N, C-alpha and C positions, 0 to 999 in steps of 0.2 A: 402660069396659072398659080393662083394662091393655093398654099397648103391649107387644108382643114383638119382640125383636130378635135375631138369630143373628150374632154377631160373631166373626171368626177373627183370631187374632194370629199374625203371621208375622214371621220375621227371619232374617238370616244367623246362623249359629252363633256363640255368645259375645257377642251383642248385647245380652243381657239380658232376653230375651222371657219366661222363666219368672219371673224376679224381678218384672217388670211385671205379670204375671198374678197373682202372690202379693199385691202391693201393692193391686191392684183388688180382690181377694177380701177383704183384711183391712179396707180403708177402707170397703167396702160392708157390712160387719159379717158376712160370710159365714164367715170364720175368726177366731179370737180372737188368733192369733199368726202372724207370717209365717214361713213355712218358707224353707229356703235350699237351693240345688242341692248346695253343697259339704257341707251338713250331712245331705243325703240325707233330708230331711223336707218336700220340696216337695209341695204339695196335689195337684198335678196329674201329678207323675212318681211313679207309684204301683208301677210294675214294678221288680223286682229289677235286671233289666238296666239300667234308666235310672238307678237309684240309684248302681249300681256304676260306671257310665261318667260320670254327671253330665251327660248330654244328654237331650232328649227324643226318643223313638223311636216312640212310638205316640200318634196324636192322642187327646187326652182333652177331656171337657167339664165345665164347671161351670155352675151355674145360680144367679144371684144377682139382687138388686133394687138399682137406683139409682133413688131417688124412686118414681115410679109405673111405672117400665119394668122389664120382665123381661128380664135379659140372659142369653143362653145363650152362654157364652164358650167357643170351640173352641180349644185350645192345640195347635199343630202343630209337627212336628219342624223343627229349623233346619239339621241336617246335610244336605249335598247327598246323601248316600247314601239318605235317607229322603224324598226330594223327592216320590215317588210317594204316599206317605202324606199328605203336605201337600196335594197337588194334589186329591186325593179330596174333601177337606174344602171346597174352594172351590165346589163345586157346589150347596152349601146356605147360602152365606153371604149376609147382607143388607149387611153392611159389613165391612171388614178394617181391622185396625191393623197398621200396617208399622213395625217397631222398627228403628232405625238407632243404632248405636254412635257416640256424639259423639267418641270417641277414635279410631275407624277410619273413620268416615264411609261412603260408599256403597261397598259391596264388589261383586265380580263376582256373587255369588248374590243379592245385593239386586236387581240388574238383571233377573236371571232371574224372581224373584218379581214384580217390576213388570210385565214383559211377560205373564206369567201372569194377573195381576189385570186387565190391559187386556183380554186374550183373553176372559176370563169376564166382563167389564164390571161388575166389584165396585167401589163407591165406597171410597175409602181415607182414613183419618186417619194422619198419621205422628207417631210419637213418638220424639224424638232423646233417647236415653238417655245415662247415664254423663256428664252434664255437670258433675259434681262433679270429674271427674279433671282434672289439670293440663293445660294446653295447649289446652283446648277453645274454640273460638271460634265463636260463633252466627252472626255475619255470614259469615264464611268457609264455615262448613257450610251455610247457606242457598244460598249462591252455587253450591256444588258440587252440591247436591241439585237446584237449578233446572237447571243445565247437564247433569246426568247422568240425571235422571228426568223432570222436566216444569217448565216455566216457570210452570204453574199451581199449583206448590207455594208456598203462602203462609203466612207466619207468623201464628198467631192469638193470640199473646201479648197483643197489645192489639186487640180485635176491634170497635174504634169509632175515629172520628175520619176526617178527610179522606183522609189518606194510605192508611189502610186500605181505605176504601171505593173509592178510585180504583184501587188495585191489583186489588181483587176484581172491579170493573166492567171492567177491561181483559181480563178472560178470555172476555168473551161481548159481541158487538155490541150485541145487544138490551139486555143490562144496561147497557152504557155509554150508550146513548141515554137511558135513564131516569135514570142518574145525572147526566148533563149537564143534564137537565131539573130535577131535584129536589135534586141535590147529596147524595143519601142513598141508601143500598141497605137494603132491609128484610131482616129475619132470615129471613122465609119466601123471599125470592129467594136468599139464601146457601144455605138448606137445599136448595132445588131444584137449584142449581148443583153442589152437592157430590153430591147423589143421581145427577146426570147425568154425573159424573166431569168436570166442567169446572173444578172447584176441588178442591185437595188441602190441607186444613188441617194445619198443622205446629205440634207443640208440644214444648217442651223441659223436661228434668228429670232427676232421678236416682230410679229406681225403688226401689234399695236404701236410699236415705235418704228415701224418700217425698217428695221435692221435686218440686212441680209436678204431682203426681198427682191431688190433689183437683180442682184446676183443669181438668185433662184430663177428668176423669170428668164435670164439670158441662158442659163444652163438648161433649163426645161425646153427652149425652143432649139438649142444647139444639139441635144442628145435625143431628140424625138424623129421618128420617121412616119410621115403622112401615108395612110393606107391608100391603096389603089382598088378602084370599084369596077365591076363589070358593066356592060352596056345594058344588060337586061334589067327590067325593073325589080327592085326588092325593097322591102321595109320591114323594120322591126317595130312592134307597138309595145310601149313600156308603160303607158299611164293612160287613165281616163280621168278627166275632170270637167267641171262646169264652170262657165264664167258668171259674171255678176248678173247677167240677163238670163241665165238658165240653159245657155246653148252648150250641148254636149261637145267636148273637145277630145280628140284622139291625138295623144302625142307619139311621134314615132321618130325614128331616124331612118333615113333614106340610104339604103346600102348597095343600090345598083340604078343605073338609068336616071330618068327625070320624072317629076311629077308636076302636073299642070292643074290649075282650076278647072273643073267640070269633067276631069278624068273620071272614069268609072273603075272602081276597085271591087274586087271579090275576095271572099273569104270562104269559111266553112259554112255552106248553105246560105250565104247572102251575097248580094251584088247592089252596090250603092254608089252615088255620085258625089264628088267632093265640091262643096260650095265655096270653101274659103281655105286659104293656106296662111297660117300666122306664124311668124318668127317672134318668139317672146324674148324679152330681155328684162328681168324683173318683172314688175306688174304691167309694164307696157308691151305692145306688140306692133309689128308691122306687117300689114297684109301684102303679099306678094302673089304674082300670077304663075311663077314657076320656080321649082328649086332643083338642084343637082344633088347627086350622091354625096353623102358625108354631112348633109344638113339635117339638124334637129328641128322639128316643126310641130305645130298643132293644128288639125284640120277639123271642119266642121262638115255636117252632112252625113256622117257615119254613125249609124245607131246600134249596130250589133257587134261592134269590134270588142275585143278583150285584151287585157294586159297579158304579154307573152305570145301573142299571135303573130305569125310570120305572114307577110304578103308577097305575092310573085314568087321569085326564087327562094325566098326565105322560108325555112321550116318553122313550126311552132316550137317555142322553147319548152325545156322541160319545167316542171313545177318548181317553184322556189324552195331553197334548202331550208331557209328559215320558216317556221310557222308558229302560230300561237298555241300555248298549252294550257290555257284557262278557258273554260267555258262559263258564260254568265247568262242568267235570265233577264231579258229587257222587260221591265214591268211598265204598262202603260198606264197614263192618268185615266182617272174616272171618266167615262163617257166615250172612250175610243175603244174600237174593236180591232182585233189583229187583222181582219179583212181589209179595213180601210187604211190600216198603217203599214202592212207588209209592202205594198208597192213603193211607198217613200223610202222604206228601209232598203229595198232592193236597189234603189238609186245610189245609196250611200255604198252598198255592197259593190256595184260596179267600179267605184273609185278605190275601194279598198277591199279587194277580193278575199284577203285573208280573214275576214270577219266571218264568213260562212254563215250568214243569217238564215236560220230555218224555223220553221214551224213545227213543233213536235206535236203530233197528234195525240200520242198517248198521254203525255204530261199536260197538254193543252197550254203550251207556253212557247214565247218566241225566244230562241237562244242565238248567242253570238259568240264567237271565239276571240279573245282578247289577249294581247301580250302582257298587259300590266295595268296598274291602277291609274297611272298617267293617261294611257290611251282612253280609259274609261271616261275620265273626266273631259277629254278633248271630244270624244264622241257624243257626250251629252250636250255639249256646247253646240257641235256642229248640227245635231237634230233640232236643238232649240232654235238656232239662228235661221236654218233653212225652212223648217216646217212649223215652228212655233209650238213644238211638243216637249213636255217636261217628263223625259223618261228617267226610270231609276234602274239600278242593277242590284241583283242579289249578291251573296257572298262568294259566289263562283265555286267551280269544282275542277278538278284536274281533267285534262283530256287524255285519256289512255288510248293505247293502240294494241293491235294483235298481230301476230306473225306465226309461221309454222316452223317446225324444226325438222321435218322429213318431206320427202317428194311423194306426191300422191297424184292420182288421175281423178279430176272431178268430171262428173258426167251430168247433162241435163236435157231433158226430153219434154217437149210441149206439143201434145197432140189431142186437143179436143176436137170434136167433129168439124171437118174441113179445114184444119190447121196441121201444120207439121214442121218440126225442126228438131235436131238433135246435135248436140255440141259436146265434144270431148277436150278437157283442157288439163294440161300438165302443170301443176303448182309446185314450184320448187323454192326452197328457202334462199334468201338472198343475203348479202353483207348488211351488217347493221348500219342504217342510215342511207340504204340504196333506194328506198321508197319501193313503188310498183313499176315493173318493166313488162311490156307486153310484147309478144312476138308470135309468128305462125311458123308451123313446120308441118303444114297440111298439104298433101297433093290435090292438085286441081282436078285429078280423076275423081276424087271422093267429093270435093266440094268446090264451086265455081269460086273464082278470085272475087267477084263482086260480094258473094256471101261472106267470104272470109274478112274482107274489108269492113263490112257491117259488124261482124262480130267484134273485131277489135275496137271499133268505135263504140259499141255497147260496153265493152270492158272499161274504156277510158271515161265514158260520160257519167259514171256514178261513183259515189262512195261506197265501196262494198263493206258490209258489215261483218265482224268476226262473230264467232259463235260462243265465246266465253262471256263477254261482257256487252256485246253489240257495238263495240268500238270499231273504228276504221282499221282495215288491215294495211299492213306495210311490209317493206323488206321482203319481197318475193317476186319471182319471175313467173308470169303466167303466159304459157304458150298454147295456141290452138293447134291440136295435134290430129283432130279428126272431127267429122261432122256430116250431116245429110240433110239434104232438102228434097222436097217433093215437087215434081215438075208443075203440078196443077194447085195444090193446096197451100204451099208455103207463102206466107207473107212476112215483111220485114219485122213486124212486131213479134213473130213467132221466134225469131232468133234472139230477140231481147230477152224474152221469158226463158228460152233455153239456156242462154249464156249466164243469166244471173242464177238460175238453179244450179248450173254446173259448178260455179264458183263456190256456193254455199254447200253442195254436196261434198265437194272436195274438202272444204274447211272442217266439215263434220267429221271426215275420215281421217283427216290429218291430226298430228300432235301440235295443238295450238298453246301458245305461251303469251302471256300479258307483258305489255311493255309500258313503261311510264317514263316521263320526261325527267331529265337531269340537268341541273345547272353546273357550268363550270364556275368557279367562284375564285376571287382574290380578296383576301381579308387582311386588314392590318389592325394589330391590337397592341396594346402596351406589353412590353416583354414578360413582365410578371403575370399577365393573363393569358399567356400561351397554353399553358395546361387546361385552363377552363374552356378555352375556344376548341381546343382539339378533342376534348372530352364531349363537348356539345355536338361537335361534327359527327363523332362516333355513334352518338344517341340518335342522330339524324340518319343513320345508315350510310354516311358519307365517308370520304377517304380524304386525307389531307397530307400534306408535307411543308416544311419549312423552305421558303424560297430564299429569303435572306433576313438578316437582322441589322438594322440600321439605327445605331444610337439605342434610345429607349423603345423603339418600335420594332416589331417583327411581322413580317408579311407571309401568310400562308396561302397556298394554292391547293385546289383539289376539286372534288365534285360530290354532288349530294342530290338525292331526289328533290323535284320541285316542291312536292306536297309537304316535305318535312322542313324545307328551308325558306319558303316563300315569304315568311313574316318574321324571320330570324333577325333581320336588321334592326327591329325595334328593341328586342332583347339585347342585342349586341351595344346599341347606344346606351342602353340603361346601365349594364354592369361594367362599362368602360368609361362612364361618365362623359359620353360625347366624343371621346378620343378615337373610338373604333370606326373602321370604315369597311364597307362590304361592297364589291361589285360583282354582280352575277350576270352571265350571259348563258343563254340556252346552249347546252352540250349536244343534246340528241336524246334519242330514246334508248334505254336499256331495260334489261330485265327486271320487272316490278319486284320490289323488296318485300311486299306483303301480298302477293297475288291472290291466295285463297281468301283472304279477308275482304279484298276489294271485290272479287267475284261473288262472294256471298252477299256482301252489302248491296251491290248493284241488283242481284237477283234477276239476271236477264235470261229468258227462256227462249232459246233459238227456235224451238219447235212451236211456240206461240206466237212468234213474229210472222204474221200473215202477210206483211209487205215485202218479207224477204224469205220465201219458202226454201226449205232444204230438199224437199222432195220433187217428183215430176209427175207430169199428166200424160197418161197413155190412153189409148183408144181401143174399145172392144165392143163389137156388135153395135157400132154406131153411137156409143156413148163414151164419154171420158171418164177415167177414174184415177184417183190420186194413188201414188206409190211413194212410201217414205224413204228417206235418203239411204237407210241401211239395206234396202231390197232393190233399189233402182238398177243396179248393174245386172241383176237377173233378168231385167225385162229390156235392156238396151237392144237397138237394132244393129249396132256396129260393134265389132270386135274391140274389146279393150286394148288401147294402144301399149300400156306397159305389159299386158300379159303376152301380146304378140311379139313384142320387142324381146321379152325374156326368152321365149320359146325360140327365136330365130337367132339369138345370140350364141356365138361359137366362141369357146375359150381359146384365145391365142396369146396368152401371156406366159413369159417364162416365171417359174416359181421364184419366190424370194426365198434364198437359202440363208442358213446362219452357219458361221464358222464354229468348229468344235472348241476352238481355243478361246472364243469370247464367253468366258465363264466369270460370274460374279459371284463373291462370298455371300453367305447369308447376312453377315454382319454390315456388308455394304448395302445389301437389300433394305434391311431394317433402317438404315441411316437415311437412304433416298426416299424411301416411303414415309419416313418420319418427317422429312422436310416438307412433303407435299400434303399429307393429312394435316389440316389445321384445326380440327376439332376431334377431341377424344372419342374413338368408337368402342364398341363393347369389348374388343380383343386387343386394341391398340394400346400401346404404353407410352405414346408420345405426348409432349406437352403441347398446349394451345399456344399459337403465336402470340408474340407480344404486341399490345395495343400500341397505336401511334403515340399515345401519352407516355407509355412506358419507354418507348423508343427515343422519344424527345428527351426526357430527363437523364436517360442512359447515356445519350449523346453529349448532354451538357456536362455530366460528370467525367466524360472521357475526352481528352483532346488529342488522342493519338490516333491518326488516320491508318486505315487499313492499308498494308502494301498490296499492290497487284500481285495475284498468284501467277506463276508460271504457266504457260500454255501446255496443256496435257493432251496426250493422244487418247483416243476414245477406248474405254476399258471393257466394254461389254454391250450386250444387246438386251433392250426391252421391247416386247410386243404387247401393245395396249390395244385392247378390243373394246369397242364401243357396243356393249351387249345388246341392248334392245335393237339397235340399228341391224346388227347380224341376224338376230332372231326373226325380224320382219324381212330380211332379205333373203334368207334361205328358205325354200318352199316347205321343207319337212318341218322345220322348227316354227315356221309361221302357222301352219295347219295345226300344228299341236298346241300353240299358244292361244289359239281361237278357242280352245277347249279349256286348257289349264296353262296359265302363263308359268307358274312355278315348275311344272313339268319341263316346259320349253327351255327355262333358265338352267335347271339342272342338267338337261340333255346337253346344252351348250358346254357348261362347266366340265361335264365328263369328257366331251369331245377335245377340249383344250388341255385337260389332264393328261389324255392320251398322247397328243401332240407333243405337250411339253417333256414327256418321258422319253422321247427320241430327240430332243433338240437342246442344245446347250444355250438357252436363253431364258429369261425371265418373262412370265406371262402374268399380265394384269388385266382382269376383265372388269369393266366399269359399267355400272347400272345407275341410270337416274333414278333419284328419290326426291327430286326438287319440289314435287308437289305434296310431299308428306310433311305435314305441318310440325314444326319443332324437331324434325329429324337432324341429327348431327352427322358429320362425315364418319363413315364406319369402313374399316378395313379388316377383312377376315382371311384366314387361310383355308383353302378348300384343297385338301390333298396336297399336291405338289404345286399349286398356283395360288395366287392372290385375287381376292374379289373386293372391289370398292363400291359402296353404295353412297352416293354423293349426298351432301347435306341439302337442307331446305333451300330453295332459290338458287341451287347451283345444278346446272346440266352436266351430263356426261361430257359434252364438248368443252365446256369450260375447264373441267378437271383435267382432260386430255391435253388441251392447249397449255395449261399452267405447267403440267408436267414435262412436256415436250420442250417449252420455253426454258424451263429451269435446268434441265439435264441434257439438252441435245448436244452441248458443247462436249460433254465428258463422256456420254454414252450414245450408242447406236440406238435410236428410238424409231420404231416402226409401228405405224397406226393402222389398224384394220377398221375401216368405216367405208360407206358408200354415200356419205352425207357430203354433197357438193361444197358447202360453205366450210364444213370443217376440213375438208381436203385443201382448200386454199390457205387457211389458217396454218395447217400442219406444214404445208410446204414452206410457209413464211419462217417457220422456226427451224427449217433445216432438217426436219425429219423425213423418213420414207414413208411410203403409202402401200397399203394393200387394200383394194376394194373387197367388197363382200365375196364376189365371185373368185377373185384371185386368192382370197384366204383359203375359201373351200377347195380349190384346186390344189393349192399348196399342201393342205392336210391330207386330201386324198392321194396326192402324189408321194407324200411322205410315208404314209401307211403302206402303200403299194411297194415302195422301195424297202421299207423295213420288212416286210413279209417276204418279199423275194430274197433279200439278204439272208434272212433266217433259214429259208428253204435251202438256199445255196450252201450255207454252213453245215446244214444237216446231210446233205448229200456228199459233201466232202468228208465229213467225219462220220463214219458208220460205227458209232459207239455200240459194241455188243457186249452182252453180259459175260460172255466167255472171256472176253479181253481183260476183264477187270477182277477176276477171281483167281485164287491160288491153285497150284497144282495138285495139292492134296484134295482140295474141293472137287477139281475135275475129276479125279480118280474115283471119289465117292459118287459122283453123278453117273459115271460110266457104269459103275457097279449097280446102281439102281435100274439103269436102263436094260440090263441083261434079264432075260426071261427067269423066273423062279424055277428051280429044279424040284420036281414033286417028290423024289426020293430023299431029299434032305430034310 
């Protein structure tokens, strides 16, 4: 049986990806003549838009044979604006070919592709193209690839000999042991290591001149392993398109069993029959009656499928990692109404789901999310060609997102007359970039399984708005923990209402923060203009560092907010007189640098958003009435999940103790805190950290490299306390904070002062001040402890994370917090943890021991006044004790 492989070819724009595809097709005998992008006759760039622009816009497939292996090659777009189209194909790949230009090396978008391939766990072969161009250096390129991508990237130009086997063996401890025993590594072992992503073979050549291509093809077949598939039917849908006749095509890869024409397939709420199965190669296709597992095909007859949907034994995929960060208004030509145009735009959105085309009722406009300006032009052409509509776009705005920093229980109740549903959701902050995760931890004694599944589907079916700006929420886990239905009056729609309200109520109660998209960038500027470039980056609230200096050009890498950097390439081209180059790729969402300004500008009123209510509906005397979010929990019919959990929780942790010998001098304390505090506070005397511009010129003046410092043993202990987290976690402080937060802060500080008096450790209590506009980082002494108020746009989590990272190697760092995300980060720095309850137990236990120790010492040492006075004084006292003689 022939081996089948689905291989994707990926690259940064202009790396020669399409040319490599053409050379593979030509040398395999699939085509008789190589096409060229600039001649507009490339085999896989079949669309008029692609030929006109000379770039790949839509992923295409070609099927060809190399020896006894059938290859389905998926050519993907290289331009950043069409990254979503590329990412969709990753879901069906067995292997990937990553093309790198030998003239340009690893680019910013190359790193993004590398991260995606890692996330999707796809084995990778690297082809370094354009090696025929002057100035290319294999040794230098391999060094750069190893440092920027992975040390496991290994040149396979000579795949034998001790030197090669030794380098391969170094990638895996088990393999190294066998190599040391035998002095050899087998081909099967290498294939397994490649499949497991422990080795990434690298090849060099020129696709245009067919140099190194045949050797690459031979090794591609030699070192790949064909997947095995189950007998049960399964398929992954990765794309929706339409042919020239308007037929809707569902592109899928069969991952199990077989598929025949007239088979009936079913998905989420639909069941439809397949009319035709097509195997595409370029713009042509072959209609077949049956296919087996491992085949990529397009089928007709399915009208409700979606990209990312799994059929049969396959589960639905998680949402794409890449997403648009710019939103634009689509302006219709005169005489057209949104009502008649929206169905047409929905058809486009089916094929490009990242567009998120919506009708905004408040603004009375159609909006779409776009990756960049090139995608706008392509979308305009697409709408014009298909529907003869000349649409335009406005200047666009940033797509913000919101998340939370603490764990809350959101509750929703929907009970108008003859309806009933109650939902309790646990909202927890997640890692940055994790998106939304949904789970259930609810007893079926409380709520039947079918209702639980319905609630989860309602959580997933909608983009839930945050309460700061109305932006979509992200980076949190939402768990169904409790709920209730009525045997007679509950309908499916009731749980939809209760679920939506539970999310919103929880968001109102949580500490929400605003996130904005960031670019990762790679910038090449003339050496004498590095200072100007770095200063511009700092003004854009970005960070940068020098990657390398090559002759007259210097390469900077870093990140910056999209809103400040989106049009910077024009300015760069201007002041470098055309010599500067800027490559930007989406890094992800991070804390918004000007959150207060954005929130004020957007002016979103969460209470006035009638489509996304924060309160709940209850019933009394046969009539429904509305209860605001802050009073909902007083009316709930089910006990609070967090409250019951807290009441039933038993302390079973051993106290974290500190050694008496771990003492740090005040001079060392000042030095460490001075390194951590970057902005001068009211009572601090430390200097502001140097800017990247100052660091650059200082580095240019000094050519002496710092020698590595000898490893030191840990010299003392720091206890860092997340102030507001502890206040909200301790019932007595939380209750006090509801009336007076200042009193709660002082109470916590007094408790920590008393604790510090009995322990040989330094205590730092950190409070968020990130929402205080213009606030600089401030450190003050409060009796015998230190108190830090963070600067604007900096959370206590960030301060603690930085402190832990900077000093965990030298000092024993213990962090007191119950924030789940922060605990993960702290563990990553090697620091120790105390939850809020553990800290409370430790303090209470310490106080108890201290009192007991004092009482014990008092009982052992009966210090009496008589023992401490002189004999003369004792005689005088005895004289006074005698009764007076009346005769004297």
